[in-house]
DSSP file (Angstrom, degrees, kcal/mol; ACC not computed):
  #  RESIDUE AA STRUCTURE BP1 BP2  ACC     N-H-->O    O-->H-N    N-H-->O    O-->H-N    TCO  KAPPA ALPHA  PHI   PSI    X-CA   Y-CA   Z-CA
    1    1 A M    >         0   0    0      0, 0.0     3,-1.4     0, 0.0     4,-0.3   0.000 360.0 360.0 360.0 124.7   55.3   72.1   73.7
    2    2 A K  T 3   +     0   0    0      1,-0.3     3,-0.4     2,-0.1     4,-0.2   0.828 360.0  49.5 -65.4 -34.1   52.3   72.9   71.6
    3    3 A V  T >> S+     0   0    0      1,-0.2     4,-1.4     2,-0.1     3,-1.3   0.498  78.8 104.1 -82.8  -0.8   50.5   69.6   72.3
    4    4 A K  H X> S+     0   0    0     -3,-1.4     4,-0.8     1,-0.3     3,-0.8   0.873  78.0  52.5 -51.6 -46.1   51.0   69.9   76.1
    5    5 A N  H 34 S+     0   0    0     -3,-0.4     3,-0.3    -4,-0.3    -1,-0.3   0.826 109.4  51.0 -62.2 -27.9   47.3   70.9   76.7
    6    6 A K  H X4 S+     0   0    0     -3,-1.3     3,-1.5     1,-0.2     7,-0.4   0.758  93.7  73.0 -76.3 -25.0   46.1   67.9   74.8
    7    7 A I  H << S+     0   0    0     -4,-1.4    -1,-0.2    -3,-0.8    -2,-0.2   0.867  95.2  51.2 -59.7 -37.2   48.3   65.5   76.7
    8    8 A Y  T 3< S+     0   0    0     -4,-0.8     2,-0.9    -3,-0.3    -1,-0.3   0.500  90.4  88.7 -84.1  -3.0   46.0   65.7   79.8
    9    9 A N    X>  -     0   0    0     -3,-1.5     4,-2.1     1,-0.2     3,-1.7  -0.806  57.5-169.0 -97.2  98.3   42.9   65.0   77.8
   10   10 A M  H 3> S+     0   0    0     -2,-0.9     4,-2.2     1,-0.3    -1,-0.2   0.777  84.2  66.9 -60.5 -25.9   42.4   61.3   77.7
   11   11 A K  H 34 S+     0   0    0      1,-0.2    -1,-0.3     2,-0.2    -2,-0.0   0.839 110.2  37.1 -62.5 -28.7   39.6   61.7   75.1
   12   12 A I  H <4 S+     0   0    0     -3,-1.7    -2,-0.2    -6,-0.2    -1,-0.2   0.902 130.2  27.6 -88.2 -47.8   42.3   62.9   72.7
   13   13 A T  H  < S-     0   0    0     -4,-2.1    -3,-0.2    -7,-0.4    -2,-0.2   0.892  76.5-154.3 -84.4 -39.0   45.3   60.6   73.7
   14   14 A G     <  +     0   0    0     -4,-2.2    62,-0.2    -5,-0.3    -4,-0.1   0.543  60.4 117.3  71.9   5.3   43.4   57.5   75.0
   15   15 A I        -     0   0    0     -6,-0.1     2,-0.3    -8,-0.1    -1,-0.2  -0.931  63.8-135.9-111.7 118.0   46.6   56.9   77.0
   16   16 A P        -     0   0    0      0, 0.0    62,-2.2     0, 0.0     2,-0.6  -0.538  12.0-152.8 -71.9 135.5   46.4   57.0   80.8
   17   17 A I  E     -a   78   0A   0     -2,-0.3     2,-0.7    60,-0.2    62,-0.2  -0.947   7.9-152.9-109.6 115.8   49.2   58.9   82.5
   18   18 A L  E     -a   79   0A   0     60,-3.5    62,-2.6    -2,-0.6     2,-0.4  -0.789  11.6-156.7 -94.6 115.6   49.9   57.6   86.0
   19   19 A Y  E     +a   80   0A   0     -2,-0.7     2,-0.3    60,-0.2    62,-0.2  -0.770  17.2 169.8 -97.5 136.6   51.3   60.3   88.2
   20   20 A Y  E     -a   81   0A   0     60,-2.7    62,-2.5    -2,-0.4    16,-0.1  -0.900  21.0-175.8-135.2 163.9   53.4   59.6   91.3
   21   21 A H  S    S+     0   0    0     14,-0.6    64,-0.5     1,-0.3     2,-0.4   0.581  71.6   5.6-120.0 -61.5   55.5   61.6   93.7
   22   22 A S  E     -c   36   0B   0     13,-1.5    15,-1.9    10,-0.1     2,-0.6  -0.989  46.7-162.5-137.1 136.6   57.2   59.2   96.1
   23   23 A I  E     +c   37   0B   0     -2,-0.4     2,-0.3    13,-0.2    15,-0.2  -0.934  46.6 122.0-117.6 104.6   57.3   55.4   96.6
   24   24 A A        -     0   0    0     13,-2.0     2,-0.8    -2,-0.6    -2,-0.1  -0.996  62.6-125.8-162.5 151.2   58.4   54.7  100.1
   25   25 A D        -     0   0    0     -2,-0.3     2,-0.5    13,-0.2    13,-0.1  -0.858  39.7-157.2-103.2  92.5   57.6   53.0  103.3
   26   26 A H        -     0   0    0     -2,-0.8     3,-0.0     1,-0.2    -2,-0.0  -0.613  23.2-175.0 -81.7 121.4   57.9   55.9  105.7
   27   27 A E  S    S+     0   0    0     -2,-0.5     2,-0.5     1,-0.1    -1,-0.2   0.822  79.6  50.8 -72.9 -35.2   58.5   55.2  109.3
   28   28 A V  S    S-     0   0    0      5,-0.0     2,-0.4     0, 0.0    -1,-0.1  -0.898  83.2-133.8-110.2 129.1   58.2   58.9  110.2
   29   29 A K        +     0   0    0     -2,-0.5     2,-0.2    -3,-0.0    -2,-0.0  -0.667  37.1 162.7 -79.0 135.2   55.2   61.0  109.0
   30   30 A N    >   -     0   0    0     -2,-0.4     3,-1.3    -4,-0.0     4,-0.3  -0.752  56.3 -78.1-138.7-174.7   56.2   64.3  107.6
   31   31 A E  T 3  S+     0   0    0      1,-0.3     3,-0.3    -2,-0.2    -2,-0.0   0.731 128.3  47.1 -63.4 -22.3   54.7   67.0  105.4
   32   32 A W  T >  S+     0   0    0      1,-0.2     3,-1.9     2,-0.1    -1,-0.3   0.448  79.6  97.5 -98.6  -1.5   55.3   64.9  102.3
   33   33 A S  G X  S+     0   0    0     -3,-1.3     3,-1.7     1,-0.3    -1,-0.2   0.810  75.1  64.9 -58.1 -31.0   53.9   61.6  103.5
   34   34 A F  G 3  S+     0   0    0     -4,-0.3    -1,-0.3     1,-0.3    -2,-0.1   0.691  96.7  58.3 -67.8 -15.5   50.6   62.2  101.8
   35   35 A L  G <  S+     0   0    0     -3,-1.9   -13,-1.5   -14,-0.1   -14,-0.6   0.471  95.6  86.5 -87.9  -5.3   52.4   62.2   98.4
   36   36 A S  E <   -c   22   0B   0     -3,-1.7     2,-0.3    -4,-0.2   -13,-0.2  -0.663  53.3-166.8-102.4 150.1   53.7   58.7   99.0
   37   37 A I  E     -c   23   0B   0    -15,-1.9   -13,-2.0    -2,-0.3    -2,-0.0  -0.909  40.4 -92.3-121.4 162.5   52.4   55.2   98.3
   38   38 A S     >  -     0   0    0     -2,-0.3     4,-2.5   -15,-0.2     5,-0.2  -0.283  25.1-121.4 -72.5 153.0   54.0   52.1   99.8
   39   39 A I  H  > S+     0   0    0      1,-0.2     4,-3.0     2,-0.2     5,-0.2   0.904 113.8  54.1 -58.5 -42.8   56.6   50.1   98.0
   40   40 A R  H  > S+     0   0    0      1,-0.2     4,-2.1     2,-0.2    -1,-0.2   0.904 108.6  47.3 -60.6 -44.0   54.4   47.0   98.2
   41   41 A L  H  > S+     0   0    0      2,-0.2     4,-2.0     1,-0.2    -1,-0.2   0.900 112.8  49.0 -66.4 -41.9   51.5   48.8   96.6
   42   42 A F  H  X S+     0   0    0     -4,-2.5     4,-2.6     2,-0.2    -2,-0.2   0.928 110.5  50.3 -66.5 -41.9   53.6   50.2   93.8
   43   43 A K  H  X S+     0   0    0     -4,-3.0     4,-2.9     1,-0.2     5,-0.2   0.901 109.9  52.0 -59.9 -39.1   55.2   46.8   93.1
   44   44 A N  H  X S+     0   0    0     -4,-2.1     4,-2.3    -5,-0.2    -1,-0.2   0.904 109.8  48.6 -62.9 -40.0   51.7   45.2   93.0
   45   45 A Q  H  X S+     0   0    0     -4,-2.0     4,-2.5     2,-0.2    -2,-0.2   0.950 114.9  45.4 -64.9 -47.8   50.6   47.9   90.4
   46   46 A M  H  X S+     0   0    0     -4,-2.6     4,-2.5     1,-0.2     5,-0.2   0.900 111.2  51.4 -63.0 -42.2   53.7   47.3   88.3
   47   47 A D  H  X S+     0   0    0     -4,-2.9     4,-3.1     2,-0.2     5,-0.2   0.928 110.3  50.8 -60.0 -46.2   53.3   43.5   88.5
   48   48 A Y  H  X S+     0   0    0     -4,-2.3     4,-1.8     1,-0.2    -2,-0.2   0.959 113.3  44.5 -55.7 -53.9   49.6   43.8   87.4
   49   49 A L  H  <>S+     0   0    0     -4,-2.5     5,-2.6     1,-0.2    -1,-0.2   0.886 116.2  45.9 -64.7 -39.2   50.5   46.0   84.4
   50   50 A H  H ><5S+     0   0    0     -4,-2.5     3,-2.0    -5,-0.2    -1,-0.2   0.957 112.6  49.7 -67.3 -51.0   53.5   43.8   83.4
   51   51 A K  H 3<5S+     0   0    0     -4,-3.1    -1,-0.2     1,-0.3    -2,-0.2   0.804 110.7  51.9 -59.8 -30.1   51.6   40.5   83.7
   52   52 A N  T 3<5S-     0   0    0     -4,-1.8    -1,-0.3    -5,-0.2    -2,-0.2   0.186 118.4-108.6 -97.2  15.7   48.7   42.0   81.6
   53   53 A G  T < 5 +     0   0    0     -3,-2.0     2,-0.2     1,-0.2    -3,-0.2   0.762  53.4 170.4  71.6  28.9   51.0   43.0   78.7
   54   54 A Y      < -     0   0    0     -5,-2.6     2,-0.4    -6,-0.1    22,-0.2  -0.523  23.4-143.8 -76.6 143.1   50.9   46.8   79.1
   55   55 A Y  E     -d   76   0C   0     20,-3.4    22,-2.6    -2,-0.2     2,-0.5  -0.830  10.9-144.1-101.8 141.1   53.4   48.9   77.0
   56   56 A T  E     -d   77   0C   0     -2,-0.4     2,-0.3    44,-0.2    22,-0.2  -0.924  14.9-163.2-109.7 132.3   54.9   52.1   78.5
   57   57 A C        -     0   0    0     20,-1.9    22,-0.4    -2,-0.5     2,-0.2  -0.710   9.8-135.2-107.1 160.8   55.6   55.2   76.5
   58   58 A N     >  -     0   0    0     -2,-0.3     4,-2.3    20,-0.1     5,-0.2  -0.532  38.5 -92.3-104.4 179.6   57.7   58.2   77.0
   59   59 A W  H  > S+     0   0    0      1,-0.2     4,-2.5     2,-0.2     5,-0.2   0.864 124.0  52.2 -61.3 -37.2   56.8   61.8   76.4
   60   60 A K  H  > S+     0   0    0      2,-0.2     4,-2.6     1,-0.2    -1,-0.2   0.934 109.9  48.7 -65.6 -46.3   58.1   61.8   72.8
   61   61 A E  H  > S+     0   0    0      1,-0.2     4,-2.1     2,-0.2    -1,-0.2   0.898 112.0  49.3 -60.2 -41.4   56.1   58.8   71.9
   62   62 A L  H  X S+     0   0    0     -4,-2.3     4,-2.6     2,-0.2    -1,-0.2   0.904 110.7  49.2 -62.7 -42.9   53.0   60.3   73.3
   63   63 A E  H  X S+     0   0    0     -4,-2.5     4,-2.1     1,-0.2     6,-0.2   0.927 112.2  49.0 -62.8 -42.3   53.6   63.6   71.5
   64   64 A D  H  <>S+     0   0    0     -4,-2.6     5,-2.7     1,-0.2     6,-1.2   0.877 110.4  51.2 -64.1 -37.5   54.1   61.6   68.2
   65   65 A H  H ><5S+     0   0    0     -4,-2.1     3,-1.1     4,-0.2    -2,-0.2   0.921 109.6  49.9 -67.4 -41.7   50.9   59.6   68.9
   66   66 A I  H 3<5S+     0   0    0     -4,-2.6    -2,-0.2     1,-0.3    -1,-0.2   0.895 111.3  48.7 -61.9 -39.3   48.9   62.8   69.5
   67   67 A Q  T 3<5S-     0   0    0     -4,-2.1    -1,-0.3    -5,-0.2    -2,-0.2   0.457 117.9-113.4 -83.3   0.0   50.2   64.3   66.3
   68   68 A G  T < 5S+     0   0    0     -3,-1.1    -3,-0.2    -4,-0.4    -2,-0.1   0.603  87.6 114.1  83.5  11.3   49.3   61.2   64.4
   69   69 A K  S   <S+     0   0    0     -5,-2.7     2,-0.4    -6,-0.2    -4,-0.2   0.656  76.5  34.9 -88.8 -16.5   53.0   60.2   63.7
   70   70 A K        -     0   0    0     -6,-1.2     2,-0.5    -9,-0.1    -2,-0.2  -0.993  66.8-145.3-144.3 131.9   53.0   57.1   65.8
   71   71 A Q        -     0   0    0     -2,-0.4    -6,-0.1    -3,-0.1    -7,-0.0  -0.844  22.1-156.6 -92.5 130.5   50.4   54.4   66.6
   72   72 A L        -     0   0    0     -2,-0.5     4,-0.1     1,-0.1   -15,-0.0  -0.780  27.8 -92.5-104.4 152.7   50.8   53.1   70.2
   73   73 A P        -     0   0    0      0, 0.0     3,-0.4     0, 0.0    -1,-0.1  -0.151  36.6-112.4 -59.4 155.6   49.5   49.7   71.3
   74   74 A E  S    S+     0   0    0      1,-0.3     2,-1.4   -59,-0.0   -20,-0.1   0.906 113.6  55.2 -61.0 -40.6   46.0   49.6   72.8
   75   75 A K  S    S+     0   0    0    -22,-0.2   -20,-3.4   -60,-0.1     2,-0.4  -0.573  79.7 141.4 -96.3  75.5   47.3   48.8   76.3
   76   76 A T  E     +d   55   0C   0     -2,-1.4     2,-0.3    -3,-0.4   -20,-0.2  -0.928  21.3 172.3-116.1 138.2   49.7   51.7   76.6
   77   77 A V  E     -d   56   0C   0    -22,-2.6   -20,-1.9    -2,-0.4     2,-0.4  -0.924  19.6-143.1-133.8 163.0   50.3   53.7   79.8
   78   78 A M  E     -a   17   0A   0    -62,-2.2   -60,-3.5    -2,-0.3     2,-0.4  -0.987   8.5-148.8-129.8 140.2   52.7   56.4   80.8
   79   79 A F  E     -a   18   0A   0    -22,-0.4    25,-1.5    -2,-0.4     2,-0.4  -0.931  16.8-179.6-109.8 131.7   54.4   56.8   84.2
   80   80 A H  E     -ab  19 104A   0    -62,-2.6   -60,-2.7    -2,-0.4     2,-0.5  -0.998   9.9-164.2-136.1 129.9   55.3   60.3   85.4
   81   81 A F  E     -ab  20 105A   0     23,-2.3    25,-2.8    -2,-0.4     2,-0.3  -0.962  12.3-152.0-115.0 124.5   57.0   61.2   88.7
   82   82 A D  E >   + b   0 106A   0    -62,-2.5     3,-0.5    -2,-0.5    25,-0.1  -0.709  68.6  17.2 -94.6 146.5   57.0   64.8   90.0
   83   83 A D  E 3  S- b   0 107A   0     23,-0.8    25,-0.9    -2,-0.3    24,-0.2   0.156  95.6-108.8  87.0 -14.9   59.5   66.5   92.2
   84   84 A G  T 3   -     0   0    0     22,-0.4    -1,-0.2    23,-0.2    23,-0.1   0.879  43.6-171.9  64.1  41.3   62.4   64.1   91.8
   85   85 A F    X   -     0   0    0     -3,-0.5     3,-2.6   -64,-0.5     4,-0.4  -0.375  35.1-113.5 -63.9 145.4   62.5   62.5   95.2
   86   86 A L  T >> S+     0   0    0      1,-0.3     4,-2.5     2,-0.2     3,-1.8   0.811 114.7  64.6 -52.8 -33.7   65.5   60.2   95.8
   87   87 A D  H 3>>S+     0   0    0      1,-0.3     5,-2.4     2,-0.2     4,-1.8   0.710  84.9  74.5 -71.4 -13.6   63.3   57.1   95.9
   88   88 A N  I <4>S+     0   0    0     -3,-2.6     5,-0.7     3,-0.2    -1,-0.3   0.824 113.6  24.9 -62.2 -27.6   62.3   57.8   92.2
   89   89 A W  I <45S+     0   0    0     -3,-1.8     4,-0.3    -4,-0.4    -2,-0.2   0.848 127.5  44.0 -97.9 -51.4   65.8   56.5   91.5
   90   90 A S  I  <5S+     0   0    0     -4,-2.5    -3,-0.2     3,-0.1    -2,-0.1   0.788 132.5  16.5 -73.5 -27.1   66.7   54.2   94.5
   91   91 A V  I  X5S+     0   0    0     -4,-1.8     4,-1.1    -5,-0.2    -3,-0.2   0.797 129.0  43.6-106.7 -51.9   63.3   52.4   94.7
   92   92 A V  I  ><S+     0   0    0     -5,-2.4     4,-2.9     1,-0.2     5,-0.3   0.926 105.1  60.3 -71.5 -47.6   61.5   53.0   91.4
   93   93 A F  H  ><S+     0   0    0     -5,-0.7     4,-2.9    -4,-0.3     5,-0.2   0.881 104.3  47.3 -51.8 -49.1   64.4   52.4   88.9
   94   94 A P  H  > S+     0   0    0      0, 0.0     4,-2.2     0, 0.0    -1,-0.2   0.902 114.6  47.9 -61.8 -39.5   65.2   48.8   89.9
   95   95 A I  H  X S+     0   0    0     -4,-1.1     4,-1.5    -3,-0.2    -2,-0.2   0.960 115.8  43.8 -65.8 -49.2   61.5   47.9   89.7
   96   96 A M  H  X>S+     0   0    0     -4,-2.9     5,-2.7     1,-0.2     4,-0.7   0.886 112.7  52.6 -61.2 -39.4   61.0   49.6   86.3
   97   97 A K  H ><5S+     0   0    0     -4,-2.9     3,-0.7    -5,-0.3    -1,-0.2   0.913 106.1  53.1 -62.8 -43.1   64.2   48.2   84.9
   98   98 A E  H 3<5S+     0   0    0     -4,-2.2    -1,-0.2     1,-0.2    -2,-0.2   0.829 116.4  39.3 -60.6 -33.3   63.2   44.7   85.9
   99   99 A K  H 3<5S-     0   0    0     -4,-1.5    -1,-0.2    -5,-0.1    -2,-0.2   0.504 108.2-122.9 -93.7  -5.1   59.9   45.2   84.0
  100  100 A N  T <<5 +     0   0    0     -4,-0.7     2,-0.4    -3,-0.7   -44,-0.2   0.865  57.9 157.6  59.8  39.1   61.5   47.1   81.1
  101  101 A F      < -     0   0    0     -5,-2.7     2,-0.3    -6,-0.2    -1,-0.2  -0.752  36.1-138.2 -95.1 139.9   59.1   50.0   81.8
  102  102 A K        +     0   0    0     -2,-0.4   -23,-0.4   -46,-0.0     2,-0.3  -0.657  28.4 168.4 -89.3 150.5   59.8   53.6   80.7
  103  103 A Y        -     0   0    0     -2,-0.3     2,-0.3   -25,-0.1   -23,-0.2  -0.979  23.7-136.3-156.3 164.1   59.1   56.5   83.1
  104  104 A S  E     -b   80   0A   0    -25,-1.5   -23,-2.3    -2,-0.3     2,-0.4  -0.908   9.8-159.7-124.0 152.4   59.8   60.2   83.4
  105  105 A I  E     -b   81   0A   0     -2,-0.3     2,-0.6   -25,-0.2   -23,-0.2  -0.999   5.7-155.3-129.7 130.2   60.9   62.2   86.4
  106  106 A V  E     -b   82   0A   0    -25,-2.8   -23,-0.8    -2,-0.4     2,-0.5  -0.948  18.4-148.8-104.5 122.4   60.5   66.1   86.7
  107  107 A V  E     -b   83   0A   0     -2,-0.6   -23,-0.2   -24,-0.2   -25,-0.0  -0.775   4.0-154.3 -93.5 128.7   63.1   67.3   89.1
  108  108 A T        -     0   0    0    -25,-0.9     2,-0.1    -2,-0.5    -2,-0.0  -0.909  14.0-141.4-107.8 114.3   62.2   70.3   91.1
  109  109 A P              0   0    0      0, 0.0   -25,-0.0     0, 0.0   -26,-0.0  -0.412 360.0 360.0 -74.8 148.8   65.1   72.3   92.3
  110  110 A E              0   0    0     -2,-0.1    -2,-0.0     0, 0.0     0, 0.0   0.425 360.0 360.0-104.7 360.0   65.2   73.9   95.7
């Protein structure tokens, strides 16, 4: 994607991209625990954004915004999840669906 380098520059997009890996309450610490935040903290973040009227965009909307094809609301954020952990579906999906928030997941095959 030609605009990919621009996506990460907030001065150009003005849209914060919130990156996550895993949303889980781990009983056991493992090599991936540092990539997680608690379900409670994630819900609090989503509640705040929802209550304060934030719009969520997807990659296509962001690309169109960068290219001047689409105007996004002032309070726009994007959610991106790396690595495709199972909790991106089992935990994140119900929360995002309830709030009508869009998000993307990049699955890393092993």
